[in-house]
MARBA-3410 file (N, C-alpha, C, O; in Angstrom, 1 decimal):
244
-12.1,-28.5,-2.4,-11.7,-26.8,-2.4,-12.9,-26.2,-2.3,-13.8,-26.4,-3.2 ~ -13.2,-25.3,-1.3,-14.2,-24.2,-1.0,-14.3,-23.4,-1.9,-13.5,-23.4,-2.8 ~ -15.6,-22.6,-1.8,-15.7,-21.6,-2.9,-15.0,-20.4,-2.8,-14.8,-19.9,-3.9 ~ -14.5,-19.8,-1.6,-13.8,-19.0,-1.7,-12.4,-19.0,-2.3,-11.9,-18.1,-3.0 ~ -11.7,-20.3,-2.2,-10.2,-20.7,-3.0,-10.7,-20.9,-4.5,-9.9,-20.5,-5.4
-11.7,-21.4,-4.8,-12.3,-21.2,-6.4,-12.3,-20.2,-6.8,-11.8,-20.0,-7.9 ~ -13.0,-19.1,-6.2,-13.2,-17.7,-6.8,-11.5,-17.1,-6.6,-11.0,-16.6,-7.6 ~ -11.0,-17.0,-5.8,-9.5,-16.7,-5.4,-8.6,-16.9,-7.1,-7.9,-16.2,-7.9 ~ -9.1,-18.2,-6.9,-7.8,-18.8,-8.0,-8.5,-18.3,-9.6,-7.8,-18.1,-10.7 ~ -10.4,-18.2,-9.4,-10.4,-17.6,-10.8,-9.8,-16.4,-10.9,-8.8,-16.3,-11.7
-10.2,-15.2,-10.0,-9.7,-13.9,-9.8,-8.1,-13.8,-10.3,-7.8,-13.2,-11.2 ~ -7.3,-14.5,-9.6,-6.1,-14.9,-9.9,-5.9,-14.9,-11.3,-5.2,-14.1,-11.8 ~ -6.3,-15.4,-11.8,-6.3,-15.9,-13.7,-6.4,-14.6,-14.4,-5.7,-14.2,-15.3 ~ -7.7,-14.0,-13.8,-8.0,-12.5,-14.7,-7.0,-11.5,-14.3,-6.7,-10.5,-15.0 ~ -6.5,-11.8,-13.1,-5.7,-10.6,-12.7,-4.6,-10.3,-14.1,-4.4,-9.3,-14.8
-3.9,-12.2,-14.0,-3.1,-12.2,-14.6,-3.2,-12.1,-16.0,-2.1,-12.0,-16.6 ~ -4.4,-12.0,-16.7,-4.7,-11.5,-18.1,-4.6,-10.2,-18.2,-4.7,-9.7,-19.3 ~ -4.5,-9.6,-17.4,-4.5,-7.9,-17.4,-3.6,-7.6,-16.4,-4.1,-7.6,-15.3 ~ -2.2,-7.4,-16.5,-1.3,-7.9,-15.1,-0.6,-6.7,-15.2,0.6,-6.8,-15.0 ~ -1.1,-5.4,-15.5,-0.7,-4.2,-15.7,0.0,-3.8,-13.7,1.1,-3.5,-13.2
-1.3,-3.9,-13.1,-1.1,-3.5,-11.7,-0.3,-4.8,-10.9,0.4,-4.5,-9.9 ~ -0.3,-6.0,-11.3,0.4,-6.8,-10.6,2.1,-6.7,-10.9,3.0,-6.6,-10.0 ~ 2.2,-6.6,-12.4,3.2,-5.8,-12.3,4.1,-5.1,-11.7,5.1,-5.3,-11.1 ~ 3.4,-4.0,-12.1,3.9,-2.4,-11.1,3.7,-2.8,-9.8,4.1,-1.9,-9.1 ~ 3.2,-3.7,-9.1,3.0,-3.7,-7.9,4.3,-4.5,-7.6,4.9,-4.1,-6.6
4.8,-5.3,-8.0,5.7,-6.2,-7.7,7.1,-5.6,-8.4,8.0,-6.3,-7.9 ~ 7.7,-4.7,-9.3,8.4,-4.9,-10.1,8.9,-3.3,-9.7,10.0,-2.9,-9.4 ~ 7.7,-2.3,-9.8,8.2,-1.0,-10.5,8.7,-0.3,-8.8,9.9,0.2,-8.9 ~ 8.2,-0.2,-7.7,9.5,0.1,-6.7,10.6,-0.5,-6.8,11.4,0.4,-7.1 ~ 11.1,-1.6,-6.8,12.1,-2.0,-7.3,13.1,-1.7,-8.2,14.3,-1.7,-8.0
12.6,-1.3,-9.1,13.3,-1.0,-10.4,13.4,0.8,-10.0,14.3,1.5,-10.4 ~ 12.5,1.1,-9.3,13.1,2.5,-9.2,14.0,2.9,-8.1,14.3,4.0,-7.8 ~ 14.3,2.1,-7.5,14.9,2.1,-6.2,16.5,1.7,-7.3,17.5,2.3,-7.3 ~ 16.2,0.8,-7.8,17.5,0.1,-8.8,18.3,1.2,-9.6,19.5,1.2,-9.7 ~ 17.3,2.1,-10.0,17.5,3.2,-11.0,18.3,4.5,-10.0,19.3,5.2,-10.4
17.7,4.6,-8.9,18.2,5.6,-8.2,19.7,5.0,-7.4,20.6,5.7,-7.0 ~ 19.7,3.7,-7.4,21.0,3.2,-6.5,22.1,3.5,-7.4,23.2,3.6,-6.9 ~ 22.0,3.7,-8.4,23.5,3.6,-9.2,24.3,4.7,-9.3,25.4,4.9,-9.8 ~ 23.1,5.8,-8.6,23.4,7.5,-8.7,24.6,7.4,-7.4,24.6,6.4,-6.7 ~ 25.4,8.1,-7.2,26.3,8.2,-6.5,25.5,8.8,-5.3,25.3,8.2,-4.2
25.1,10.2,-5.6,24.7,11.3,-4.7,23.8,10.3,-3.8,23.9,10.3,-2.6 ~ 22.7,9.5,-4.6,21.7,9.0,-3.6,22.1,7.9,-2.8,21.3,7.4,-2.0 ~ 23.2,7.4,-2.9,23.9,6.4,-2.1,25.0,7.1,-1.0,25.4,6.5,-0.1 ~ 25.4,8.4,-1.2,25.8,9.4,-0.1,25.0,9.4,1.1,23.9,9.1,1.2 ~ 25.7,9.8,2.1,24.9,9.9,3.7,24.2,11.3,3.2,24.3,12.2,2.3
23.3,10.9,4.4,22.2,12.2,3.8,22.2,13.5,4.7,21.6,14.5,4.6 ~ 23.3,13.2,5.8,23.8,14.4,6.7,22.6,14.0,7.7,22.9,14.7,8.7 ~ 21.7,13.5,8.0,20.3,13.7,9.0,21.2,13.1,10.1,22.4,12.7,10.1 ~ 20.4,13.2,11.1,20.7,12.9,12.4,20.7,11.2,12.8,21.3,10.7,13.8 ~ 20.0,10.6,11.8,19.8,8.9,11.8,21.1,8.1,11.0,21.2,6.9,10.9
21.9,9.2,10.5,22.9,8.4,9.6,22.4,7.7,8.6,23.1,6.8,8.1 ~ 21.0,7.8,7.9,20.9,7.0,6.8,20.8,7.5,5.8,20.2,8.6,5.8 ~ 21.6,6.7,4.3,22.0,7.3,3.5,20.5,7.7,2.5,19.6,6.8,2.4 ~ 20.3,8.7,2.0,19.3,8.9,0.9,18.5,7.8,0.4,17.3,7.8,0.1 ~ 19.6,6.6,0.2,18.8,5.6,-0.7,18.5,4.6,0.4,17.9,3.6,0.1
18.8,4.8,1.5,18.4,4.1,2.9,16.8,4.5,3.1,15.8,3.9,3.3 ~ 17.0,6.0,2.9,15.4,6.3,3.4,14.6,6.5,2.0,13.5,7.0,2.0 ~ 15.0,6.3,1.1,14.1,6.0,0.1,13.5,4.9,0.2,12.2,5.1,0.1 ~ 13.9,3.4,0.6,13.2,1.8,0.7,12.0,2.5,1.4,11.4,3.1,0.5 ~ 11.4,2.8,2.6,10.3,3.0,3.3,9.2,3.5,2.3,8.1,3.0,2.2
9.6,4.8,1.4,9.0,5.3,0.5,8.4,4.6,-0.5,7.3,4.9,-0.9 ~ 9.5,3.5,-1.2,8.9,2.8,-1.9,7.7,1.6,-1.3,6.7,1.4,-1.9 ~ 8.0,1.0,0.0,7.0,0.4,0.2,5.8,1.1,0.4,4.7,0.5,0.4 ~ 5.8,2.5,0.6,4.3,3.1,0.2,3.8,3.5,-0.8,2.6,3.7,-1.0 ~ 4.8,3.6,-1.7,4.4,3.4,-3.5,3.5,2.2,-3.6,2.4,2.3,-4.1
4.3,0.8,-3.2,3.6,0.0,-3.3,2.3,-0.5,-2.9,1.6,-1.2,-3.6 ~ 1.8,0.1,-1.5,0.9,0.1,-0.7,-0.3,0.7,-1.6,-1.3,0.0,-2.0 ~ 0.0,2.2,-2.0,-0.7,2.9,-2.7,-1.3,2.4,-4.0,-2.4,2.5,-4.5 ~ -0.1,2.0,-4.4,-0.8,1.6,-5.9,-1.9,0.5,-5.7,-3.0,0.6,-6.3 ~ -1.4,-0.7,-4.8,-2.8,-1.9,-4.9,-3.6,-1.1,-3.9,-4.8,-1.0,-4.1
-3.3,-0.7,-3.3,-4.4,-0.1,-1.8,-5.7,0.6,-2.4,-6.9,0.2,-2.3 ~ -5.1,1.7,-3.1,-5.4,3.1,-3.7,-6.1,3.5,-5.2,-7.0,4.3,-5.5 ~ -5.1,2.3,-5.9,-5.7,2.3,-7.5,-6.0,1.2,-8.2,-6.6,1.4,-9.2 ~ -5.6,-0.3,-7.8,-5.8,-1.3,-7.8,-7.1,-1.9,-7.9,-7.8,-2.2,-8.9 ~ -7.3,-2.1,-6.5,-8.8,-2.5,-5.9,-9.5,-2.1,-6.0,-10.5,-2.8,-6.2
-9.8,-0.6,-5.9,-11.0,0.6,-5.9,-11.2,0.4,-7.5,-12.3,0.1,-8.0 ~ -10.2,0.5,-8.3,-11.1,0.1,-9.9,-12.0,-1.1,-9.9,-13.2,-1.1,-10.2 ~ -11.0,-2.4,-9.5,-11.2,-3.5,-10.2,-12.8,-3.7,-9.5,-13.6,-4.3,-10.2 ~ -13.2,-3.2,-8.3,-14.6,-3.5,-7.8,-15.7,-2.7,-8.0,-16.9,-3.1,-8.0 ~ -14.9,-1.1,-8.3,-16.3,-0.2,-8.6,-16.4,-0.8,-10.2,-17.5,-0.6,-10.7
-15.4,-1.6,-11.2,-15.9,-2.1,-12.6,-16.8,-3.4,-12.5,-17.5,-3.7,-13.4 ~ -16.7,-4.1,-11.5,-17.7,-5.1,-11.0,-19.1,-4.5,-10.9,-20.2,-4.9,-11.4 ~ -18.9,-3.4,-10.3,-20.3,-2.8,-10.0,-20.5,-2.1,-11.0,-21.6,-1.6,-10.8 ~ -20.0,-1.8,-12.1,-20.4,-1.0,-13.4,-20.7,-2.0,-14.2,-21.3,-1.7,-15.2 ~ -20.4,-3.0,-14.2,-20.4,-4.2,-15.1,-21.7,-5.3,-14.8,-22.1,-6.2,-15.6
-22.1,-5.0,-13.7,-23.3,-5.7,-13.0,-22.6,-7.5,-12.4,-23.2,-8.6,-12.2 ~ -21.7,-7.2,-12.3,-21.3,-8.8,-12.0,-21.7,-8.8,-10.3,-22.4,-9.6,-9.7 ~ -21.1,-7.7,-9.6,-21.8,-7.8,-8.2,-23.2,-7.7,-8.2,-23.6,-8.1,-7.0 ~ -24.1,-7.5,-8.9,-25.6,-8.1,-8.5,-25.8,-9.2,-9.1,-26.8,-9.8,-8.7 ~ -25.0,-9.7,-9.9,-25.4,-11.1,-10.3,-24.7,-12.2,-9.4,-25.1,-13.4,-9.5
-23.9,-11.8,-8.7,-23.2,-12.6,-7.3,-24.7,-12.6,-6.7,-25.1,-13.7,-6.4 ~ -25.4,-11.7,-6.4,-26.2,-11.5,-5.2,-27.1,-12.4,-5.6,-27.8,-13.0,-4.7 ~ -27.3,-12.7,-6.9,-28.6,-13.8,-6.9,-28.1,-15.3,-6.8,-28.9,-16.2,-6.9 ~ -26.8,-15.4,-6.6,-26.4,-16.8,-6.3,-26.2,-17.2,-5.3,-26.0,-16.3,-4.4 ~ -26.0,-18.8,-4.8,-25.3,-18.9,-3.5,-24.1,-18.2,-2.8,-23.7,-18.0,-1.6
-23.9,-17.9,-3.9,-22.4,-17.4,-3.6,-22.3,-16.0,-3.6,-22.3,-15.3,-4.6 ~ -22.1,-15.4,-1.7,-22.4,-14.2,-1.1,-21.2,-13.3,-2.3,-20.2,-13.8,-2.8 ~ -21.8,-12.2,-2.6,-20.6,-11.2,-3.1,-19.1,-10.6,-2.3,-18.2,-10.0,-2.8 ~ -19.2,-10.9,-0.9,-18.0,-10.8,0.2,-17.5,-11.6,-0.3,-16.3,-11.3,-0.2 ~ -17.5,-12.6,-0.9,-16.5,-13.6,-1.3,-15.5,-13.2,-2.3,-14.3,-13.3,-2.2
-16.4,-12.6,-3.4,-15.2,-11.9,-4.4,-14.5,-10.7,-4.0,-13.6,-10.3,-4.7 ~ -14.9,-10.1,-2.5,-14.2,-9.1,-2.1,-12.9,-9.1,-1.5,-11.9,-8.4,-1.6 ~ -13.5,-10.4,-0.5,-12.1,-11.0,0.1,-11.5,-11.8,-0.6,-10.4,-12.1,-0.1 ~ -11.8,-12.3,-1.9,-11.0,-12.7,-3.0,-9.7,-11.7,-3.5,-8.5,-12.0,-3.5 ~ -10.2,-10.8,-3.9,-9.9,-9.4,-4.6,-9.0,-8.7,-3.4,-8.1,-7.8,-3.7
-9.2,-9.0,-2.5,-8.2,-8.4,-1.1,-7.0,-9.4,-1.0,-5.8,-9.1,-1.2 ~ -7.3,-10.5,-0.8,-6.3,-11.4,-0.7,-5.3,-11.3,-2.2,-4.1,-11.0,-2.0 ~ -5.9,-11.5,-3.5,-5.0,-11.1,-4.1,-4.2,-10.1,-4.4,-3.1,-10.4,-5.0 ~ -4.4,-8.8,-4.0,-3.9,-7.4,-4.0,-3.1,-7.3,-2.7,-2.1,-6.5,-2.8 ~ -3.2,-8.0,-1.6,-2.6,-7.9,-0.3,-1.0,-8.8,-0.9,0.0,-8.2,-1.2
-1.3,-9.9,-1.1,-0.4,-11.0,-1.6,0.5,-9.9,-2.7,1.5,-9.4,-2.1 ~ 0.5,-9.6,-3.7,0.9,-8.6,-4.5,1.8,-7.5,-3.8,3.0,-7.4,-4.1 ~ 1.1,-6.6,-2.6,2.1,-5.6,-1.7,2.9,-6.5,-1.0,4.1,-6.1,-0.8 ~ 2.8,-7.8,-0.4,4.2,-8.4,0.2,4.6,-8.7,-0.6,5.8,-9.0,-0.2 ~ 4.4,-9.0,-1.8,5.6,-10.0,-2.8,6.5,-9.1,-3.4,7.7,-9.3,-3.9
5.7,-7.5,-3.4,6.6,-6.3,-3.9,7.5,-5.8,-2.9,8.7,-5.6,-3.2 ~ 7.1,-5.5,-1.3,8.1,-5.3,-0.5,9.1,-6.4,0.2,10.0,-6.3,1.1 ~ 8.7,-7.6,-0.5,9.9,-8.5,0.0,10.7,-8.4,-1.2,11.9,-8.4,-1.0 ~ 10.4,-8.4,-2.4,11.5,-8.2,-3.7,12.1,-7.0,-3.4,13.3,-6.9,-3.7 ~ 11.5,-5.8,-2.9,11.9,-4.7,-2.6,13.0,-4.7,-1.8,13.9,-4.1,-2.3
13.1,-5.3,-0.3,14.0,-5.4,0.5,15.1,-6.3,0.2,16.2,-5.9,0.2 ~ 14.9,-7.8,-0.1,16.0,-8.2,-0.8,16.9,-8.2,-1.9,17.9,-8.8,-2.0 ~ 16.1,-7.1,-2.8,17.2,-6.5,-3.7,17.8,-5.0,-3.4,18.6,-4.5,-4.2 ~ 17.4,-4.4,-2.4,18.2,-3.1,-1.9,19.2,-4.1,-0.6,20.4,-3.9,-0.6 ~ 18.7,-4.8,0.1,20.0,-5.5,0.9,20.9,-6.1,0.1,22.1,-5.8,0.2
20.5,-7.0,-0.9,21.8,-7.9,-1.4,22.7,-7.2,-3.0,23.6,-7.7,-3.6 ~ 21.9,-5.7,-3.3,22.6,-4.8,-4.6,23.0,-3.9,-4.3,23.9,-3.3,-4.9 ~ 22.4,-3.3,-3.1,22.8,-1.9,-2.4,23.1,-1.6,-1.3,23.4,-0.4,-1.0 ~ 23.2,-2.7,-0.3,23.6,-2.8,1.0,22.7,-2.2,2.0,23.1,-2.1,3.2 ~ 21.8,-2.0,1.6,20.7,-1.3,2.4,20.3,-2.5,3.6,20.1,-3.7,3.4
20.3,-1.7,5.0,20.5,-2.6,6.1,18.9,-2.9,6.4,18.0,-2.1,6.3 ~ 18.9,-4.1,6.8,17.2,-4.9,6.9,16.7,-4.0,8.3,17.5,-3.5,9.1 ~ 15.7,-3.9,8.5,14.8,-3.1,9.7,15.4,-3.7,11.0,15.2,-4.9,11.2 ~ 16.2,-2.9,12.2,16.7,-3.3,13.3,15.7,-3.7,14.0,16.0,-4.6,14.7 ~ 14.5,-3.3,14.0,13.2,-3.7,14.8,12.2,-4.3,14.0,11.2,-3.7,13.9
12.3,-5.5,13.3,11.8,-6.3,12.9,10.4,-6.5,13.2,9.5,-6.6,12.3 ~ 10.2,-6.6,14.0,9.0,-6.8,14.7,7.7,-5.6,15.0,6.4,-5.6,15.0 ~ 8.6,-4.6,15.2,7.7,-3.0,14.8,7.9,-3.3,13.1,6.8,-3.5,12.6 ~ 8.7,-3.2,12.4,8.4,-3.0,10.9,7.4,-3.8,10.6,6.8,-3.4,9.6 ~ 6.9,-5.1,11.2,6.1,-6.1,10.7,4.6,-5.6,11.1,3.7,-5.9,10.4
4.2,-4.8,12.4,3.4,-4.6,13.0,3.0,-2.8,12.3,1.8,-2.5,12.3 ~ 3.9,-2.0,11.8,4.0,-0.9,11.0,2.7,-1.5,9.3,1.6,-1.3,8.9 ~ 4.0,-2.5,9.0,3.6,-2.7,7.8,2.2,-3.5,7.6,1.7,-3.7,6.5 ~ 1.7,-3.8,8.6,0.1,-4.6,8.9,-0.8,-3.7,9.0,-1.9,-3.8,8.4 ~ -0.4,-2.6,10.0,-1.5,-1.5,10.1,-1.5,-0.5,9.1,-2.6,0.0,8.8
-0.5,-0.2,8.6,-0.6,0.4,7.2,-1.3,-0.2,6.3,-2.3,0.3,6.0 ~ -1.0,-1.1,5.9,-1.6,-2.0,4.8,-2.8,-1.9,5.2,-3.4,-1.4,4.3 ~ -3.6,-2.2,6.0,-5.0,-2.2,6.3,-5.5,-0.7,6.4,-6.7,-0.5,6.1 ~ -4.7,0.3,6.8,-5.4,1.3,6.7,-5.3,1.7,5.1,-6.3,1.8,4.4 ~ -4.3,1.9,4.6,-4.6,2.3,3.0,-5.5,1.5,2.1,-5.9,2.0,1.1
-5.9,-0.1,2.6,-6.9,-1.0,1.7,-8.2,-0.2,2.4,-9.2,0.0,1.7 ~ -8.1,0.2,3.5,-9.5,0.7,3.8,-9.9,1.9,3.5,-11.1,2.1,3.4 ~ -9.0,2.9,3.4,-9.1,4.2,2.4,-9.9,3.5,0.8,-10.9,3.9,0.2 ~ -9.0,2.4,0.3,-9.4,2.5,-1.0,-10.6,1.8,-0.7,-11.6,2.2,-1.1 ~ -10.6,0.7,0.0,-12.6,0.2,-0.3,-13.3,1.0,-0.2,-14.3,0.8,-0.8
-13.2,2.7,1.0,-14.0,3.5,0.8,-14.1,4.2,-0.8,-15.3,4.4,-1.2 ~ -13.3,4.4,-1.4,-13.5,4.8,-2.5,-14.4,3.9,-3.6,-15.1,4.4,-4.5 ~ -14.1,2.4,-3.4,-14.9,1.5,-4.3,-16.3,1.6,-3.5,-17.3,1.6,-4.2 ~ -16.5,1.7,-2.5,-17.7,1.8,-1.6,-18.8,2.3,-2.5,-19.8,1.7,-2.8 ~ -18.2,3.6,-2.8,-19.5,4.4,-3.2,-19.4,5.1,-4.9,-20.2,5.9,-5.4
-18.1,4.4,-5.5,-18.0,4.7,-6.7,-18.7,3.9,-7.5,-18.6,2.6,-7.4 ~ -19.6,4.5,-8.6,-20.5,3.8,-9.6,-19.5,2.9,-10.6,-19.9,1.8,-11.0 ~ -18.1,3.5,-11.2,-17.6,3.4,-12.4,-16.2,3.4,-11.8,-15.8,4.3,-11.0 ~ -15.5,2.6,-12.1,-14.1,2.3,-12.4,-13.3,3.8,-12.5,-12.7,4.3,-11.5 ~ -13.6,4.5,-13.5,-13.1,5.7,-13.2,-13.4,6.8,-11.9,-12.6,7.7,-11.4
-14.4,6.6,-11.7,-14.9,7.3,-10.6,-14.1,6.9,-9.4,-13.8,7.8,-8.7 ~ -13.8,5.9,-9.1,-13.3,5.2,-8.2,-12.1,5.6,-8.1,-11.8,6.1,-7.0 ~ -11.1,5.5,-9.1,-9.9,6.2,-9.4,-9.7,7.5,-9.2,-8.7,7.9,-8.5 ~ -10.7,8.5,-9.7,-10.8,9.7,-9.0,-11.0,10.3,-7.7,-10.5,11.3,-7.2 ~ -12.0,9.1,-7.1,-12.1,9.2,-5.5,-10.8,8.9,-4.3,-10.4,9.5,-3.2
-10.3,7.9,-4.9,-9.1,7.4,-4.3,-7.9,8.2,-4.0,-7.0,8.1,-3.1 ~ -7.9,9.4,-5.4,-6.9,10.1,-5.9,-7.1,11.0,-4.7,-6.1,11.6,-4.5 ~ -7.8,11.2,-4.2,-8.0,12.0,-2.7,-7.4,11.5,-1.6,-7.5,12.1,-0.6 ~ -6.8,10.3,-1.7,-6.0,10.0,-0.5,-4.8,10.0,-1.1,-4.0,10.8,-0.5 ~ -4.3,9.1,-2.4,-3.5,8.9,-3.1,-2.5,10.0,-3.1,-1.4,9.9,-2.5
-2.7,10.7,-3.5,-1.9,12.2,-3.7,-1.3,12.7,-2.4,-0.2,13.1,-2.4 ~ -1.9,12.7,-1.3,-1.4,13.1,0.2,-0.6,11.8,0.8,0.3,12.0,1.6 ~ -0.8,10.6,0.3,0.0,9.5,0.9,1.1,9.3,0.0,2.0,8.6,0.5 ~ 1.3,10.0,-1.3,2.6,10.0,-2.1,3.4,10.7,-1.6,4.6,10.4,-1.3 ~ 2.6,12.2,-1.6,3.9,13.1,-1.0,4.2,12.9,0.4,5.4,13.1,0.6
3.5,12.5,1.5,4.0,13.1,2.7,4.6,11.7,3.0,5.1,11.7,4.2 ~ 4.7,10.4,2.2,5.2,9.1,2.4,6.7,9.4,1.8,7.4,8.5,2.2 ~ 7.2,10.3,1.0,8.1,10.6,0.6,8.6,10.0,-1.0,9.7,9.9,-1.4 ~ 7.3,9.8,-1.6,7.7,9.1,-2.7,8.2,10.1,-3.8,9.0,9.8,-4.7 ~ 7.6,11.1,-3.7,7.8,12.4,-4.8,9.0,13.2,-4.2,9.5,14.1,-4.9
9.4,13.1,-3.3,10.4,13.7,-2.8,11.0,13.3,-1.4,10.6,13.6,-0.3 ~ 12.3,12.4,-1.7,12.6,12.1,0.1,12.2,12.9,1.1,11.9,14.1,1.0 ~ 12.1,12.2,2.4,11.5,12.8,3.1,12.7,13.5,3.8,12.1,14.4,4.3 ~ 13.6,13.6,4.0,14.5,14.4,4.4,15.0,15.5,4.1,16.0,16.0,4.5 ~ 13.9,15.9,2.7,14.4,17.1,1.9,12.9,18.0,2.5,12.8,19.2,2.4
11.9,17.2,2.9,10.7,18.2,3.0,10.9,18.8,4.4,11.6,18.3,5.2 ~ 10.1,19.8,4.5,9.9,21.1,5.5,9.6,19.7,6.7,9.2,18.6,6.4 ~ 10.1,20.2,8.0,10.2,19.7,9.1,8.3,19.3,9.4,7.8,18.2,9.6 ~ 7.7,20.5,9.3,6.2,20.6,9.6,5.7,19.4,8.6,5.0,18.4,9.0 ~ 6.0,19.5,7.7,5.3,18.1,6.3,5.9,16.9,7.2,4.9,16.4,7.8
7.0,16.3,7.4,7.7,15.4,8.1,6.9,14.9,9.0,6.7,13.7,8.9 ~ 6.2,15.7,10.1,5.7,15.9,11.3,4.4,15.1,10.9,4.0,14.0,11.3 ~ 3.7,16.0,9.9,2.0,15.6,9.7,2.4,13.7,8.9,1.7,12.8,9.2 ~ 3.3,13.6,8.1,3.6,12.5,7.4,3.8,11.5,8.9,3.4,10.3,8.7 ~ 4.2,11.7,9.9,4.5,10.4,11.2,3.3,10.0,11.7,3.2,9.1,12.5
1.9,10.8,11.0,0.8,10.2,11.6,-0.4,10.0,10.6,-1.6,9.9,10.8 ~ 0.4,10.0,9.7,-0.8,9.6,8.1,-0.1,8.5,7.6,1.1,8.2,7.5 ~ -1.5,7.7,7.2,-1.2,5.9,6.6,0.1,6.2,5.3,0.1,7.2,4.5 ~ 1.0,5.2,5.2,1.0,3.9,6.0,2.0,4.0,7.1,2.8,3.1,7.2 ~ 2.0,4.8,7.8,2.7,5.0,8.8,4.3,5.0,8.3,4.9,4.2,8.9
5.1,5.9,7.3,6.3,5.6,6.7,7.1,6.1,7.7,8.1,5.6,7.9 ~ 6.8,6.9,8.3,7.8,7.4,9.8,8.3,6.2,10.6,9.5,6.1,10.9 ~ 7.0,5.1,11.2,7.1,4.2,11.8,7.8,3.1,11.2,8.5,2.3,11.9 ~ 7.6,3.2,9.7,8.8,2.3,9.2,10.3,2.6,9.2,11.2,1.7,9.2 ~ 10.6,4.2,9.1,11.3,4.3,9.3,12.3,4.2,10.4,13.6,4.2,10.3
11.6,4.2,11.8,11.9,4.2,12.9,12.1,2.6,13.1,12.8,2.4,14.0 ~ 11.7,1.3,12.4,11.8,0.3,12.7,13.6,0.0,11.8,14.5,-0.7,12.2 ~ 13.5,0.7,10.8,14.8,0.8,10.3,16.2,1.1,11.1,17.3,0.5,11.1 ~ 15.8,2.1,11.8,16.8,2.4,12.5,17.2,1.9,14.0,18.2,2.1,14.7 ~ 15.7,1.1,14.2,16.0,0.7,15.6,15.2,1.3,16.8,14.8,0.8,17.8
15.0,2.6,16.4,14.8,3.5,17.7,13.2,3.4,18.1,12.7,4.0,19.0 ~ 12.3,2.4,17.2,11.2,2.1,17.5,10.1,3.2,17.4,10.4,4.3,17.9 ~ 8.8,2.9,16.8,7.9,3.7,16.5,7.3,4.1,18.0,7.4,3.5,19.0 ~ 6.6,5.5,17.7,6.0,6.0,18.8,4.6,5.3,19.3,3.7,5.3,18.6 ~ 4.6,4.9,20.3,2.9,4.6,20.1,2.1,5.1,19.7,1.1,4.6,19.2
2.3,6.8,19.8,0.9,7.4,19.4,0.9,7.2,17.9,-0.2,7.4,17.3 ~ 2.1,6.8,17.3,2.3,6.9,15.8,1.2,5.5,15.2,0.4,5.7,14.3 ~ 1.3,4.4,16.0,1.0,3.0,15.7,-0.9,3.3,16.1,-1.8,3.1,15.3 ~ -1.0,3.8,17.3,-2.7,4.1,17.7,-3.3,4.9,16.8,-4.5,4.8,16.5 ~ -2.4,5.8,16.1,-3.3,6.9,15.0,-3.6,6.0,13.9,-4.7,5.8,13.4
-2.1,5.1,13.7,-2.4,4.1,12.0,-3.4,3.2,12.3,-4.0,2.7,11.4 ~ -3.6,2.8,13.7,-4.4,1.9,13.7,-5.9,2.3,13.9,-6.8,1.4,13.6 ~ -6.2,3.4,14.3,-7.4,4.1,14.2,-8.1,4.5,12.9,-9.3,4.6,12.5 ~ -6.8,4.8,12.1,-6.8,4.9,10.5,-7.5,3.5,9.8,-8.4,3.6,9.0 ~ -6.9,2.3,10.3,-7.0,1.2,9.9,-8.6,0.4,9.9,-9.2,-0.3,9.1
-8.9,1.2,11.4,-10.1,0.2,12.3,-11.1,1.1,11.3,-11.9,0.5,10.6 ~ -11.1,2.8,11.3,-12.1,3.6,10.9,-12.4,3.5,9.7,-13.5,3.3,9.3 ~ -11.4,3.7,8.6,-11.5,3.4,6.9,-12.4,1.8,6.9,-13.2,1.5,6.0 ~ -12.2,1.0,7.9,-13.0,-0.3,7.1,-14.2,-0.3,7.8,-15.2,-0.7,7.3 ~ -14.3,0.1,8.8,-15.9,0.7,9.2,-16.7,1.3,8.4,-17.8,0.9,8.1
-16.0,2.4,8.0,-16.7,3.6,7.1,-16.8,2.7,5.8,-17.9,2.4,5.4 ~ -16.2,2.4,5.3,-16.3,1.3,4.0,-17.7,0.2,4.0,-18.4,0.1,3.0 ~ -17.7,-0.6,5.2,-18.4,-1.6,5.1,-20.0,-0.4,5.3,-21.0,-0.7,4.6 ~ -20.1,0.6,6.0,-21.3,1.2,6.4,-21.8,1.6,4.6,-23.0,1.6,4.3 ~ -20.9,2.0,3.8,-20.9,2.8,2.7,-21.3,1.7,1.6,-22.1,1.8,0.7
-20.6,0.8,1.8,-20.6,0.2,0.4,-22.3,-0.5,-0.1,-23.1,-0.7,0.8 ~ -22.5,-0.7,-1.1,-23.5,-1.2,-2.0,-22.8,-2.0,-3.1,-21.7,-1.9,-3.6 ~ -23.9,-2.8,-3.1,-23.5,-3.9,-4.4,-24.1,-3.4,-5.5,-23.6,-4.0,-6.5 ~ -24.8,-2.7,-5.8,-25.4,-1.9,-7.2,-24.9,-0.9,-7.5,-25.2,-0.3,-8.4
END
């Protein structure tokens, strides 16, 4: 068993001892969808050109919620708390490179994100007859780029914050617009058109996710901007990161 595997197993056990974010990432988006799904008005046609029900349009927003919770709340707080407690500094004095600890945390949080989205999609399909994405490859590409962009923004917060509380505050700068533009607080069909257009190019790419659902296909410019966010945020995070 290599070092990274051992660290990942250890970090997983620690995460399960304080499972708040894990449970939230896996269950909360599906629970919200289930509660809304029993409301007849939410299951009614939205009247938009796509013909999607409000509930259908809500599922991509719940994917945004999953990404935002894990990428902008969970991982920045964990990494900053390790810096605050001196864990990263102690790692730097051992043969184990501290970067392996970060990779282990990324593996855990991305896994929870994937698991939460998987549970959401299956539940929405089986229970509420929400159609699966008609463009699965486009959905997968957008999901990968969106996850990378959101986690990159979260790592920027983790890179500069000295405490977990500070990390949460810094990450909130990205968390609020991500949630708003992603239609988490108000369904996107109800947002002003100008806000919808801005959200189409803002991580994690909720408009591209919606386009994957309808099969119209994401615009290349949307994916290019999303990729730029992903690469740019990760590069900035690497430049700013401090172990102490």
